[in-house]
C-alpha positions as CSV (number, residue, x, y, z in Angstrom):
1,M,-2.7,-2.9,19.8
2,G,-1.1,-5.8,17.9
3,E,-4.4,-7.0,16.3
4,Y,-2.8,-7.5,12.9
5,S,-5.3,-9.9,11.5
6,K,-8.2,-7.5,12.3
7,A,-6.3,-4.6,10.8
8,L,-5.5,-6.6,7.7
9,E,-9.2,-7.5,7.4
10,Y,-10.3,-3.9,7.5
11,Y,-7.6,-2.8,5.1
12,E,-8.4,-5.6,2.6
13,N,-12.1,-4.6,2.8
14,T,-11.2,-1.0,2.0
15,L,-9.0,-2.2,-0.9
16,E,-11.8,-4.4,-2.3
17,I,-14.3,-1.5,-2.3
18,R,-11.8,0.8,-4.0
19,E,-10.8,-1.9,-6.6
20,I,-14.5,-2.3,-7.5
21,S,-15.2,1.5,-7.8
22,L,-11.9,2.8,-9.3
23,P,-9.7,2.1,-12.3
24,P,-6.7,-0.2,-11.6
25,N,-4.0,2.5,-11.4
26,H,-6.1,5.2,-9.6
27,P,-4.0,7.0,-6.9
28,S,-6.5,6.2,-4.2
29,L,-5.6,2.6,-4.4
30,A,-2.0,3.3,-3.4
31,P,-2.6,4.1,0.3
32,S,-4.6,0.9,0.6
33,Y,-1.8,-1.2,-0.8
34,N,0.6,0.7,1.5
35,N,-1.5,0.1,4.6
36,I,-1.7,-3.6,3.9
37,G,2.1,-3.6,3.4
38,R,2.7,-2.0,6.7
39,V,0.6,-4.6,8.5
40,Y,2.5,-7.4,6.9
41,S,5.8,-5.7,7.8
42,S,4.7,-5.4,11.4
43,M,3.9,-9.1,11.3
44,G,7.4,-9.9,10.1
45,E,6.2,-11.0,6.7
46,Y,8.6,-8.8,4.8
47,S,8.3,-10.4,1.3
48,K,4.5,-10.0,1.4
49,A,4.9,-6.4,2.7
50,L,7.3,-5.6,-0.2
51,E,4.8,-6.9,-2.7
52,Y,2.2,-4.4,-1.5
53,F,4.7,-1.6,-1.1
54,E,5.8,-2.1,-4.7
55,K,2.1,-2.1,-5.9
56,S,1.6,1.2,-4.1
57,H,4.8,2.6,-5.5
58,K,4.0,1.6,-9.1
59,I,0.7,3.5,-8.9
60,F,2.4,6.6,-7.5
61,E,5.0,6.5,-10.3
62,I,2.3,6.5,-12.9
63,S,0.0,9.1,-11.3
64,L,2.3,11.6,-9.5
65,P,5.0,14.0,-10.7
66,A,8.6,12.7,-10.1
67,N,9.2,15.2,-7.3
68,H,6.0,14.4,-5.3
69,P,6.7,13.8,-1.6
70,D,4.5,10.6,-1.6
71,L,7.1,9.0,-3.9
72,A,9.8,9.6,-1.2
73,T,7.6,7.9,1.4
74,S,7.0,5.1,-1.0
75,Y,10.7,4.6,-1.5
76,S,11.2,4.7,2.2
77,N,8.6,2.0,2.8
78,I,10.3,-0.3,0.2
79,G,13.6,0.3,2.0
80,E,12.4,-0.8,5.4
């Protein structure tokens, strides 16, 4: 619907809750970083999007096996 600022607000609230309740490299943080990155990408703020995609990817690299499909998605998001 194009309401990026509202989407960003909800995703940031979600991330804040997860950051309070989980360790810094917990796999459940990665989707929150990814979602925020997608909003920034949709807004044309590509460097900000990349920052969040890379945070997500770093967590996936630490917490998932090297052949996990979420890593492929993560690489794809960075390549957008």
